[in-house]
N, C-alpha and C positions, 0 to 999 in steps of 0.2 A: 233619077236614083235607082238603083239596084234593088230587087225585091228583098225584102226581109224574110227571114226564116218563120215559117210556120209552125207555131207552136203545138199543133196537132201532129207534127211529125218529130215531136220531142223523143219517142222512142228509138228513133234513129241515131240519138246523140250518145247512147251507151248501149253497146252490144258487143259481142264476143268479135266479130271481124274488125270493128273500129277499134278497140282495144288493143289488136293485134298490130294494126297499122299506126295508130297512135296511143302507145303505151303513156299514160299522164306522166309518171315519175320520169321517165326518160325524158319527153318533150320539156318539163319544167326543168330540167337538170342544169341547164345552162344559166339559169336565172340564180342559181345557189341559194335558194330561200332557207332561212334558218334562223335561229336566236329569237328576237321579237321582232323580225320583219313584219311591217304592215304592208299588203299586197291588195292591188285592185285588179280584179278579173272583169273585165270590159267584154260584154256580150257572155255573161256567166252561164246562160242557159239553164240545165239542172245541174251542175256543179261537177261535170265530169272531171274538169281541171282544178276546179276551186276546192274540192275537198280533199283532194291528195296534197295540195298547196297548204291547207288550214291544219295538216298532220305534221306539216314540215316547220312551223313557226309557232310561237307562243304569242305572237300578235294577232293583228286581226286581219282577215280576209274579208274584203268588200266586194261582193258579188254585184256587178253592175249589169242591169238589163232593161230594156224599154217595154219588156212584155211582162206584165203583172201576172200573167200565168205560168210563165218560167220561174219567177222568182217564188211562186208557191210551191212549183216543183223543187226547186233548190231548197227551200225549208225543209220539206219532206224528206229528200235525200240526205240532208246535213243531219237530221234527226235520226234517220236509221243508221247512219254511219257513226253516231255519238260523238259528231263535231260540234261544238259551242262557238267557235270563233270566227262564224262566218256571218257578217252583217249584209242582208240583202239592200240593194240601192235602187230604188226605181228611177232610171235617168237612160237619156241617150248618151251616145258616146261623143256627140259633139257639143254637149254641154254637161259634163259632169258633174254629178251632185256630189262632190267632194272638194275640201279646203286646197287652197295652194299647198304646195309641198306638203301632203298627207300621205304619202305612201312611199315605200322603199323600191318596191318592184309592182310593175305593170305587165299583165299577161293579157293578149288579145288572141282569141283563137277563132279564126275564119269567120271575122266579122268586119274588117277593114272594108272589104270590097262592097259590103252593104251601105257605106257612108254617102249621103248625098254631098258631103263636103269633106274629103278625106284630110286637107289641108287643116281645116278647124278641128278635126279629131285629133290629129297627130299633136296640135297645139295645145288640146286640153291634156292629153297624155304628159306632156313636157311640163304644163303648169301643176298638175297633181304630184308628179315625182318630187323628191328630195333631192337636194345636190348629191351627185354620187350613186343616183338609183339607177336601176336597169330595167329595161324594156325587153319584152320577148313577144314576137309577133309571129303567129303560125298562119299562113294563107296558102290557098290551092294554086299549084302551079296552072299558068295561063295555057293550058292545051285541054284538049278534049280527055275526059277521064268517066269512069262509069257512073260516079255520084259527083254531086257538087253543083254549083251553080253554072249556067252557060258561060262558056269561054270569053264573050265579050263582056262579062260583069267582072272577072278576074283582073287582079292588079299583077304585072310582071314584075318578078323579083329585082330586077335592075332598076325599074321604075320606084318602087317602093323603097328601096333601099337609099335611092337617091332623096326621096320624099323624107324619110327619117332622117338621113344626115343633114338635111336643111335645118333641122331643129337642134344642131349642134351634138347630135350622137355619134360616136364611132362605132361603126357595124361590121358584123360579121355574117354570112349567109351559111347556113347549115341546110342540108337536105336530108331529112328523116326517111324519106321513102320517094318513090317515083312522082308522087301525085302532089306533094304539097312541100314548102318551104317554110324555113324558120329563119328571121332577122332578129338578131340578139343587137340592141343597143345599148352602149353605155356612155 
């Protein structure tokens, strides 16, 4: 299994350089969150994407993370932002503690490469999505970059796209910058 993100480095998840490279609203735009969409942010961290997503919907944003410390930071950040529709969920991505067909959109940011069993994680995402739901995955390009996990732990975009398609998604790859890729699954 790849190493998991260290909560002691949470400060790296929200800084001006990251906001320039990965502007949350722009990254989330292909999901078209709105209305009363219920959203699951798998590997929510401190809410870098969940808080903007919560501002786009009157539904619930489920912030799923395996680290209790990250969920504590999420609660603090959400309160500071005046966001009240985020529900923290302590759970790993291979056994998501949400009912079947419970969300309209799923977002995974830089977390799938950490899974011990990627196929099981993708199956869980499919399980919690309602019919017609959308998935957006943000991952590291499989190349050397200044930051991020070791190259050998990263997932090649075509391999991940094929894995997502195996669960019945029609996919599109988007490259927001030279270091990352997005796969949109519908």
